[in-house]
C-alpha positions in Angstrom: 0.0 0.0 0.0 2.9 2.4 0.8 4.5 1.8 -2.6 1.2 2.3 -4.3 0.5 5.5 -2.4 4.0 7.1 -2.7 5.7 5.2 -5.5 9.3 4.0 -5.3 10.7 7.5 -5.8 8.3 9.0 -3.2 9.2 6.3 -0.7 12.9 6.9 -1.1 12.4 10.6 -0.6 10.4 10.0 2.5 13.0 7.7 4.0 15.7 10.2 3.2 13.7 12.9 4.9 13.2 10.8 8.0 16.9 10.0 8.2 17.7 13.7 7.8 15.2 14.6 10.7 16.8 11.9 12.9 20.2 13.3 12.2 19.0 16.7 13.3 17.6 15.2 16.5 20.9 13.4 17.1 22.7 16.8 16.6 20.5 18.4 19.2 21.3 15.6 21.7 25.0 15.8 21.0 25.0 19.5 21.7 23.6 19.1 25.2 26.2 17.8 27.6 23.5 16.4 29.9 22.7 13.8 27.3 24.6 11.1 25.4 24.0 9.1 22.3 24.3 5.5 23.4 24.6 3.7 20.1 25.1 5.1 16.6 21.9 6.3 14.9 20.5 3.7 12.6 18.4 5.1 9.8 15.8 7.2 11.5 16.2 5.9 15.1 18.2 7.8 17.7 19.0 6.0 21.0 20.0 8.4 23.8 19.8 9.0 27.5 20.5 11.5 30.2 24.2 10.9 30.9 25.1 9.1 34.1 27.8 11.8 34.6 24.9 14.1 35.5 22.9 11.7 37.7 25.2 8.9 38.7 25.5 5.5 37.1 23.5 3.6 39.7 20.4 5.8 39.1 20.8 6.3 35.4 18.4 3.5 34.1 15.6 4.4 36.5 16.0 8.1 35.9 15.8 7.7 32.2 12.8 5.5 32.5 11.1 8.2 34.5 12.0 10.9 31.9 10.5 8.7 29.2 7.3 8.1 31.1 7.0 11.8 31.9 7.5 12.8 28.3 5.0 10.2 27.0 2.4 11.1 29.6 2.1 14.5 27.9 0.5 12.9 24.9 2.4 15.3 22.6 5.0 12.7 21.5 5.5 9.0 21.9 9.0 7.5 22.3 10.0 4.0 23.2 12.9 2.5 25.1 15.3 -0.4 24.7 17.9 -2.0 26.9 21.3 -2.1 25.3 24.0 -4.0 27.2 22.1 -3.3 30.5 21.7 0.4 29.6 18.2 1.8 29.4 17.9 4.0 26.3 15.2 6.3 25.0 14.4 5.7 21.4 13.4 8.6 19.2 12.2 7.3 15.8 11.0 9.3 12.8 8.5 7.3 10.8 5.3 9.2 10.4 4.5 10.5 7.0 3.7 14.0 8.1 6.6 14.5 10.5 8.3 17.8 9.9 11.4 19.5 11.3 9.2 21.5 13.8 8.1 18.2 15.3 11.7 17.2 15.9 12.4 20.5 17.7 9.2 20.2 19.8 10.1 16.7 20.8 13.6 17.7 21.8 12.3 20.7 23.8 9.9 18.4 25.6 12.6 16.0 26.5 14.9 18.8 27.7 12.1 20.5 29.8 11.2 17.2 31.5 14.8 16.2 32.1 15.6 19.7 33.5 12.7 19.7 35.9 13.5 16.2 37.1 17.2 17.0 37.4 16.3 19.9 39.8 14.8 17.3 42.1 17.9 15.0 42.0 20.6 17.6 42.6 
């Protein structure tokens, strides 16, 4: 159905757009020293977390789990998680047809706002 709707050229363009948007999200994460990219971006999926340097290694998994739950509870975005080598990571994936650059910035702002308010309670 996707091929029929978009055609091969349209599908390639959409995938390239999604990868570009994920690269932008990755760039935003990399610019903020409170966060880290846990594994290299794969297509349009960015795996990141609040760095244990900020909150302590022992609390990092639980803290990131709470950040993700808090962000998802807003209903404005939905991100998933994964466990990579015992490390809890938040997964930002671009895959919706209508996703635009503004959505990436809104998602990042939401993550930052929730992490910031939760970090205030930790420190």
